[in-house]
Steps between C-alpha positions, in 0.01 A plus 500: 500500500253442216149511645142474376269693731133408541262737680185705447376749767672789676630267773738354240641831371764569772653154453532555124662838558736351759617225262587757234670732749706207631640447149320180407414437136119491505459349153119501501201582715196272501174654615125446466326608176377857467156564648210694353338718765220750539217612278743633245661155475841654552791257486714509813840346559608326818723711725787260430459539123506878535824480697654250257426726203652792690813288554503381135458134597316267256156396625323166453127468582376145450130438564608185679832343588397139555496303176628799301770355271561832324569680827724219623702521179551875552630436852738233370642743245565755776684235706454669839719391787219586742129584490378740768126516575307756705119501495486382140151352510546157342639173635809390310519149353790261554661570162536869587612437859779270380618716212749738671829368635428650843127427494215741578470708815202691633467822702205413725323746730481296819714311747451159347350259566251728681301626199511341158297641215404824331424737791743433789539868590132571565445163669781563748335825608151349524619207708667732750860389442755722674751462220533383144779525247655383177620151415728429206435140400583245234193428291348159438171384351301548822353833611776683693632171636868518397804506727562835673825686432479827694257705709455852628251585776274807512280618788135550401383736776232740376605494135236491229507245223657756267766607748598142579494408130738784412740420785511132410557578132803711594633243748448221248705683238791544742487140619485374141822668387675392821393139449581446131883504540469222759274269300765248403598453864169527687328187624127566507291435811203268451161640598286344772167450322315467832570870571360633174175685428349576162469873420246519217462798271294786645155547348304826498217338696733425792497869586130484593496500881311238695447667838460161664878479470731595783562876513877447506481296181290767329754768595777285352295449184471877464880527506560197278256607228642851467507599216320204334229380518425726797281397792136601472140462616166645394271760651181418317614482137796732551847353541726637772871413498710478816866603487589493869339331798582358842349262748422726797464198727168633624235231537153539349183294473388688188433295188797455269536793258302745715635855529511563875660845503616770259749772596802687373707203620325262263204273435452228763365175353408179681712206384475164673432649843761778483510855363691559178577869457551614141647848462600529132228433243417550134159546344424426132664749266679675788851502645610338824426726796517485876155454653541840667508664155214288367273602786535870417241460225358151548344277763495132584217405733561298814318170463576474127587142411784453255490191286 
């Protein structure tokens, strides 16, 4: 089948690889424009562009899709039977959605309609969901509102954001290639809008812990924001990042953010009336370490208030 593939970050790479391995004719890859990063202003490609170049697939990088007549004309010349989208980063206009004979389908990282938007994987962890998954859906002009075609479920458990992301990317690729041969015969399932939540993009500032939050929620944030943006607080002017923490269930009347105990087991911090124990930390310019290792040459005073 002749396909145009649209994706940008590493989540979208396994699906591109799977399409090629399944024998589909991926006629072009559409991805976000190259970014300039760092002090040296080095140009970096999206992970999908890097993979497309490796596979010798032509790459298109429009600044915008909506209202872009030149880009639309290029798509028309390709005459794709299907457009496949995975974490592309732009909403597609009607003229693109209606161009392929089989329409446009999306590989979405949640069990729709649960989380719609840019960050469904992290949001599922933060909200304490027991499971999440992948939904293959027909695309329409709304945000992740199209009819659902297929799903696969994944248990969240104690997985970090990165671990869950990687598992879902792999599962999405497998579900995608299994679904495409059935497209002409599948009847999509309409979503129940009343069951949906918006999953906005993660910002760096969201990693800053408010210790007035429930300790369970903070522990889930630590998992969800690994590896980015990380969960952090400040001791004075020094940032401390948390990479693993649990709600001990122990009650405390200490003020939120107060260090109540320090041991080889971790740093105990008051959070909304309970003790959050953090046992893997990172100080500025240093690597992640277990608190036991950190305490061999450093101290954290009981009574210190993290902010």
